[in-house]
C-alpha positions in Angstrom: 26.4 -41.5 6.2 25.4 -38.1 4.8 24.5 -37.8 1.3 27.7 -35.0 1.1 30.0 -38.0 2.2 29.2 -40.0 -0.7 31.2 -39.3 -4.0 29.1 -38.7 -7.2 31.3 -38.3 -9.7 28.9 -36.9 -12.3 26.1 -37.3 -14.8 25.1 -40.7 -15.9 26.2 -39.7 -19.6 27.7 -36.5 -20.5 28.2 -35.2 -24.0 29.7 -31.8 -24.9 29.6 -31.1 -28.8 28.1 -28.8 -31.3 25.1 -29.5 -32.6 24.5 -32.4 -29.9 21.1 -30.7 -28.5 19.4 -31.3 -32.1 19.7 -35.1 -31.4 18.0 -34.8 -28.3 14.9 -37.1 -29.2 17.4 -40.0 -30.1 17.9 -40.3 -26.8 14.6 -40.2 -25.4 13.3 -43.0 -27.4 13.0 -45.8 -24.5 10.8 -43.2 -22.8 7.1 -42.9 -23.5 6.0 -40.0 -21.7 8.9 -37.3 -21.2 7.7 -33.7 -19.9 10.0 -30.9 -20.5 10.5 -28.3 -17.7 12.3 -25.3 -18.8 11.8 -21.5 -18.3 10.6 -18.8 -20.3 13.8 -16.8 -22.1 15.7 -20.4 -22.1 13.0 -22.2 -24.1 12.8 -19.2 -26.3 16.4 -19.4 -26.9 16.1 -23.2 -27.2 13.2 -23.1 -30.0 15.5 -20.7 -31.8 18.4 -23.6 -32.2 16.5 -27.3 -31.8 12.8 -28.5 -32.2 11.0 -30.5 -29.4 8.5 -32.9 -30.7 5.1 -31.8 -30.5 3.8 -34.8 -28.6 6.4 -33.4 -25.4 4.4 -31.8 -23.0 6.5 -28.3 -22.0 6.0 -26.9 -18.6 7.6 -23.4 -18.2 8.8 -22.3 -14.9 9.3 -18.5 -13.7 10.4 -17.7 -10.6 12.7 -19.6 -7.6 13.5 -23.3 -7.2 11.0 -23.5 -4.3 9.3 -26.3 -2.1 5.8 -24.7 -4.0 6.8 -24.5 -7.2 8.6 -28.1 -6.7 5.2 -29.4 -6.0 3.0 -27.9 -8.3 5.0 -29.1 -11.6 5.2 -32.5 -10.0 1.1 -32.5 -9.7 1.1 -30.8 -13.5 4.0 -33.4 -14.6 2.4 -36.1 -12.8 2.1 -39.0 -16.1 6.0 -38.1 -17.0 8.3 -40.9 -17.0 10.8 -38.9 -17.4 11.8 -35.1 -16.8 13.9 -33.1 -19.2 15.5 -29.8 -17.8 16.0 -27.3 -20.0 17.5 -23.7 -19.2 19.5 -21.9 -16.3 20.8 -23.1 -13.0 17.2 -22.5 -11.1 15.5 -23.9 -14.1 17.7 -27.3 -13.8 17.0 -27.3 -10.0 13.6 -27.3 -10.0 13.5 -30.0 -12.9 16.0 -32.1 -10.9 14.3 -31.6 -7.6 10.8 -32.5 -9.4 12.1 -35.6 -10.6 13.7 -36.9 -7.7 9.9 -35.9 -5.9 8.7 -37.9 -8.6 11.3 -40.9 -8.5 12.0 -40.9 -12.2 15.0 -40.0 -14.6 15.8 -36.5 -15.5 17.8 -35.2 -18.7 19.7 -31.8 -18.4 20.1 -29.5 -20.8 22.0 -26.1 -20.2 20.9 -23.2 -22.1 23.5 -21.2 -20.3 27.1 -22.0 -18.7 26.4 -20.2 -15.3 26.3 -23.0 -12.7 27.2 -26.8 -12.7 23.3 -27.5 -11.9 23.4 -29.6 -15.1 26.1 -31.9 -13.7 25.3 -32.1 -9.6 22.8 -34.5 -8.0 21.7 -31.6 -6.0 19.1 -28.6 -6.1 19.5 -25.5 -4.3 16.5 -24.5 -2.5 15.0 -20.9 -2.3 11.6 -19.9 -0.6 9.4 -17.9 -2.8 11.1 -14.7 -2.5 14.3 -15.9 -3.5 15.9 -16.4 0.0 18.1 -19.2 0.7 16.4 -22.4 2.7 18.9 -25.1 1.8 20.5 -27.8 -0.6 18.9 -31.1 -1.3 20.6 -33.9 -2.4 18.9 -36.6 -4.8 18.9 -39.6 -5.2 20.0 -40.0 -8.8 22.5 -38.0 -11.0 21.0 -36.8 -14.4 20.7 -40.1 -16.7 22.2 -37.4 -19.3 23.4 -34.1 -19.7 24.2 -32.7 -23.2 26.1 -29.7 -23.2 26.4 -28.0 -27.1 28.4 -25.0 -27.5 26.3 -23.4 -30.4 23.1 -23.2 -28.3 25.3 -21.8 -25.4 26.3 -18.9 -27.6 23.1 -17.4 -27.5 23.7 -16.8 -23.7 24.1 -13.3 -22.0 27.4 -12.3 -21.2 26.4 -11.4 -17.7 25.4 -14.9 -16.5 28.4 -16.8 -18.2 30.6 -14.1 -16.2 28.3 -15.4 -13.0 29.0 -18.7 -13.9 32.9 -17.7 -13.7 32.5 -16.3 -10.2 30.7 -19.0 -9.2 33.1 -21.4 -10.3 36.0 -19.7 -9.4 34.9 -20.4 -5.9 35.8 -24.2 -6.1 39.3 -23.8 -5.4 39.0 -20.8 -2.1 36.1 -23.0 -0.7 37.3 -26.8 -1.3 41.1 -25.5 0.0 39.9 -23.4 3.0 38.0 -26.6 4.2 40.8 -29.1 3.7 43.2 -26.7 5.1 41.1 -26.5 8.4 40.4 -29.9 8.8 42.0 -32.2 11.6 41.1 -35.1 9.9 42.9 -37.2 7.4 41.4 -36.8 3.8 40.7 -39.6 1.5 42.1 -40.2 -2.0 39.2 -39.0 -3.8 39.0 -36.0 -1.2 42.8 -34.8 -2.5 41.1 -35.7 -6.4 38.8 -33.4 -5.6 41.0 -30.4 -4.9 43.3 -31.1 -7.8 40.5 -30.7 -9.9 39.8 -27.1 -8.2 43.2 -26.1 -8.6 42.9 -26.3 -12.6 39.5 -25.0 -12.4 40.8 -22.0 -10.9 44.4 -21.8 -13.6 42.0 -23.0 -16.3 39.5 -19.7 -15.7 42.3 -17.4 -14.8 43.8 -18.1 -18.0 41.0 -18.7 -20.5 37.9 -16.8 -18.9 38.8 -13.2 -20.9 39.2 -14.6 -24.1 36.1 -16.4 -23.6 34.1 -13.4 -22.8 35.1 -12.3 -25.8 34.4 -14.9 -28.4 30.7 -15.0 -26.5 30.8 -11.3 -27.4 31.6 -12.2 -31.0 29.3 -14.8 -31.5 32.2 -17.2 -32.4 32.8 -20.6 -31.0 36.1 -21.2 -30.0 38.5 -23.5 -27.8 38.5 -21.1 -24.9 34.6 -20.5 -24.6 34.1 -24.0 -24.5 36.6 -24.9 -22.1 35.1 -22.4 -20.1 31.5 -23.7 -20.3 32.5 -27.3 -19.8 34.7 -26.2 -16.2 31.5 -24.2 -15.1 29.0 -26.9 -15.9 30.9 -29.9 -15.4 34.1 -30.2 -14.0 32.9 -28.2 -11.2 30.6 -30.8 -10.2 33.2 -33.1 -10.1 34.8 -30.8 -7.1 31.8 -31.6 -4.2 31.7 -34.7 -6.1 34.6 -36.1 -5.5 35.9 -34.6 -2.4 32.3 -34.4 -0.4 31.8 -32.0 2.4 35.3 -31.0 2.0 34.6 -29.7 -1.5 31.3 -28.1 -1.1 30.5 -24.5 0.0 32.6 -22.6 2.5 32.9 -19.0 3.2 32.2 -17.4 -0.4 28.7 -19.1 -0.2 28.2 -18.2 3.1 28.0 -14.2 2.6 26.1 -15.1 -0.8 23.7 -16.6 1.6 23.7 -13.4 3.6 23.5 -11.2 0.9 20.3 -13.1 -0.5 18.3 -11.7 2.5 19.2 -7.8 1.6 16.4 -6.7 -1.1 18.7 -4.6 -2.6 21.0 -7.5 -4.1 18.2 -9.7 -5.4 19.3 -8.3 -8.8 22.4 -9.4 -8.8 23.5 -12.8 -10.2 24.3 -15.6 -8.1 28.1 -16.3 -9.3 28.7 -12.2 -9.1 27.7 -12.4 -5.1 29.9 -15.5 -4.9 32.6 -13.6 -6.5 32.4 -11.0 -3.8 32.2 -13.7 -1.3 35.5 -14.9 -2.4 37.3 -11.9 -1.4 35.4 -11.4 2.1 37.0 -15.0 2.9 40.3 -14.3 2.1 39.9 -11.0 3.9 38.5 -13.4 7.0 41.7 -14.9 6.4 43.9 -12.1 6.2 44.9 -13.5 2.8 45.2 -9.6 1.5 48.1 -10.4 -1.3 45.8 -12.9 -3.0 42.9 -10.2 -3.0 45.5 -8.0 -4.5 46.4 -10.4 -7.3 42.6 -11.1 -7.7 41.5 -7.4 -8.3 42.7 -6.8 -11.7 41.1 -10.1 -13.2 37.6 -9.1 -11.0 38.0 -5.1 -13.0 38.1 -6.8 -16.2 35.2 -9.0 -15.9 33.3 -6.5 -13.8 32.9 -8.5 -10.5 31.9 -6.4 -7.1 34.0 -6.1 -4.8 32.1 -3.5 -2.7 28.8 -2.9 -1.2 27.8 -0.3 -4.1 28.9 -2.7 -6.6 26.1 -5.5 -5.1 23.7 -2.5 -5.3 24.1 -1.4 -1.4 24.1 2.2 -1.5 21.9 3.1 1.9 22.4 1.4 5.2 25.4 0.1 4.3 26.1 -0.3 8.1 23.1 -2.6 8.7 23.8 -4.4 5.5 26.7 -5.4 7.1 25.3 -6.5 10.2 22.5 -8.6 8.3 25.4 -10.4 6.2 27.5 -11.4 8.9 24.6 -12.3 11.1 23.6 -15.1 8.4 26.7 -16.0 7.3 27.8 -17.2 11.1 24.9 -19.3 11.9 25.9 -22.6 13.1 24.0 -24.1 10.1 26.1 -22.4 7.4 28.9 -23.3 5.7 31.3 -20.5 7.1 31.9 -22.8 10.1 33.8 -25.5 8.1 36.6 -23.4 7.3 37.1 -22.4 11.2 35.6 -20.4 13.7 34.7 -16.3 12.6 32.1 -14.3 14.7 29.9 -11.5 13.4 32.5 -8.9 14.2 35.0 -10.4 12.0 32.9 -11.0 9.1 32.2 -7.5 9.4 35.7 -6.1 9.5 36.6 -8.2 6.4 33.7 -6.3 4.7 35.7 -3.4 5.8 39.3 -4.4 4.6 37.6 -4.3 1.2 35.3 -0.8 1.7 38.5 0.7 2.3 
């Protein structure tokens, strides 16, 4: 039995409520030595909103969720009996991996609705230069996940847009995997697929209003719905559908892009959004590409290599993306058989 074949529905406990993060100390009373793992900007945003008890140790992490960083933080937090991750996706993936390494519980507090990292029992692992290595599955889900819409209003707009792009891929990737499998799927897989449809429709309907709400600095039903969709609902697709609801073509393209230094400034979800279009082009679903383009333009999502910062040596970049996306261990193979020439041709569809 592989980890991705096990149904993991989400956090052990989950609360979404305005002001809930200010009650964090009340949830931690039973632990004696909690250690906070956070970032630089994320901790600054958190401190402006809520207070950390002075007796809690705080470890600030800057960089990727790399094996080296995980080991180093675990050593620094050697006396901890609880890890509290406060931050964006990279910080939370690091915190979860540290807790798993130490075999203790983890509480997650997202400061940005950028990924579903706060709600998933896994970590995406990169090397210290930001190149994708693997996905690690953990023994535990988070003991508690707290989503506070008022705290999330301090999120940079580009990170929220990135979360929208990453989460939009849930439907396109799950649908492609399930459609291309030859074996019958379970009720839980069907549940994951139906969640992905709900997620897609909600994002297409509410994302623009959510971004406008964020620009005004005002909480709204649309902003809360999009934040919960990114942070929590997104995780239920893979949680219920397992390997049928995981990454496919869009993330394989993202992983290929991670090997091109010019794209390292581009946020994860922006690359995944571009990968959705490449995946659709691979399957010759050009009508769906045309339907998505206006939505992409309104949110500033990339549709060409130049939008990703790739202006020179584009032909070489296409080869790099295709070579990594088509590796046997990559997720593109979950939705069919494609060669490097197919991926290059799909990129050319968008370039033209």
